[in-house]
N, C-alpha and C positions, 0 to 999 in steps of 0.2 A: 506494501499499500504504500502510496508516496502519500506526502509529508509535505507543509509548507517550509521546512527546510531544506529538503531536498535539494533542488536546487543549485543550494553553500552550501551542502552538510562537511567538506573539508575547513571550509573557515570553520565553522563551529566546532570540530572537535581538535583544527589548530589552538582556536582560544581555550578549551577546555583544559589542554595538556600547558600552555604557557601558564595558567592558573593554576593546573598542580601542582608546576616546576613553585611556583610563588608560593604554595603550602608547603611541600617541602621545605620551601629557604626559612619558614616559618620556624618548622621542627628546628632546622638546626642555630635557628640562632637563638628560642627557650635554650639547647640544648649548650651553645658556647656563652652562657649565660647574658644574653644583649642585653642594652639598655632599653628598660622600658616601653619609653616614650618611641623607640622606631621601632619594636617590634607591634606596636600601636598601628604604628606610618601606616608598616607592611598589610598589619589586618583590614586597615581600611582602604589599602589600592586593590586586594584582591577581591573584601564586599563589592568593591564599585565594578570590578571585573566581571563577577558573579552578575552581577543587576545587570551592566550591559548586552551581556549573555542570555539573560530572563527575557529581555524587552524588545531585544531582535527577536527573539522566540514568540514571542507573545505578539511582532507584529506581523512575523510569518503564520501562527498561526489565527490568526482577522483578515490577513490577506487571501488564506488559502480554505482551510477549512471553515472558517466562519463565512468567507463568503460564499463559497459551494451550497454549505445549507442554508443560503436566504433566497439564493439563486433557486434551487430545490422548492424550497418555502416547506409546509409542516412542522408537525414536532420538532424532528431534528434540527430547524431550525433555531429554534424558541431555547430548545438546548443547547447548542453551540454556543447561544448570544449569552445564555445565565452561564456555564461553562463557561467564560471569553470572562466573564465579571468577577466570578468569584479566582479566577486568577489575577486579574486584577487588584480584588481587594487585599490577596495573600502577598502580593509583590507591595505593597501601601503599605503594609502593617510590618515587614521584613525590614 
C-alpha cells in the first residue's frame, strides 16, 4: 500500500538515521559527564528534529491519505479527518 511519504521515503529514513545518531551522541555525553546545559541543548535539537519529521509526515498524510478519503467520500473521509485531528492534537501536546 502506498503511503503519503512513499515518494520521499529515503529522505524520511535519512532524517531518522541522523536523529538516531544525535541520540547516541546524547548517550555519549551523559557517559562522559558532559555539562548539563550542553546535554539539554542537544536534547532540544533532537526534539526539534523529531517534530520536523512529524510535521512532514502529517503533511504527507493530509495531502495523500486524507485528500483521497475526502475525494472518495463516505464514512472513511470522516474517519481520516478525525484521525488527522487527533494526530495534530498529539503533536501540539508534545
